[in-house]
C-alpha positions, 0 to 999 in steps of 0.5 A: 456494543460492536463497532465497524471500521476499516483498518488503515491502508486496506479497503478490502477488510472490515475491522470489528471490535469484539472487546473494547480496550483500556485507556486512551493510548493506541499502540501506534506505528513502530510499537512492540506488541504482544498479541494472541491471534486466531485464524479461522475460515468459513466451512461449507456448513457455514460454521467458522472453523479455527485453523491456527491459534498463536498466543503471546506472539511478540512483534514490532509493528512496521517491520513485517514483510509478509503481505498479510502481516502488513495488514495486521500491523495496520490494525494493531497500530490502531488498537488499545491494550486489551482490545480484541478485534476481528478482521474479515474477510481476508482473501486467501491469497493474502495469507500465502503459504502461512497456513495449511488450508483446505483447497476450497477456502476463499477467505479467512478471518483473524481475531487479534487480541492486543495483550500489551504494547510498548510504544515506539519513540514518537516522531517529535522525539527523533532527530531528522536523520533518524526519521529519514533512516527509518523511512529508508528501511521501509523503502528497502522492504518495499523494494524486496516485496516489489521484486517478489511480485507483491505490489500491494504490500510494497505500496504499503511500505512505500506509503509508510516511508513517504509519511515519514519523509514528509515528517522530516521535511525541512531537514537534510534537503538534498537527501529528503528530496531524493527520497521523496522522488524515489518513493513517488516513483516507486509508489506510482510503479506499484499503483500502475500494477494494481490498476490505480492509474489515478493515484499513479498519475498524482504521485508522478505529478508530485515527483515532477514538482520536485524534479521537473523533467524526471523521465521516469515520472513523465513516462509513468504519468503518460502510461497512467493518463493513457489508462485514464483516457487522457490521451492528449496529455499522455502523448505530451508526457511520453514525448517529453520522456524521450522519443529515443526510448524503446518503451516510449515508442511502444507506448506511443504506438499504443496511444495512436491505436487508442486515438483511432479507436476513440475517433471511430467511436465518436464518429459512430456516435455522431451518425444520424 
């Protein structure tokens, strides 16, 4: 029997189990896995065509930089030994230049076979310093991806780092707080680029709970609230962020225009 579910951290892909795995344990984040992977695409005649097949590939989950492999990582982390699953549809852009594909290909599918895995040490087995170090490495990967314009993949790395930092809460308070603030700001920056203003606003609010008056958090939450239509709250955030800031002044001018447009629409709606 086939079952359908969505891989973690990806709303665009469906994961279909082609063959159930053995035992009860899943690979989990950080595992070293050996996999077989087949990439296919749908041809014009409707028949799937194999693009590339790789067997016996060894990789460590959580260390990928390519956007595609970040998504594959998440699927593999939830699989059992011997399990075979299919991911589809994978947007062509997500694969980048990893395959030599016909120009008219819109989406791909990947069939993953988890041959074996060695689980990573679990968080409860690690010292707080180790967890924070691992979180910092994910943060660094996220920074590289963001600089390359891969905001979605960067957000995945920042989210992983944030989960680890949360697991380390209570130890190394100063370092923990600084890391949480940086990750919240970075996530918000990615989410604004990705059009996820509601998530960006929430992350900035969490940063402000840790660091009241943080200028970047106020500015980014102000921008997010503008996009959500919460104009009064946006203005309050932006003014608190600093009237002398050029970027703030530009946003406040945009905000004034939005308020004028909103007022005009309301007046139009109230006319008899």
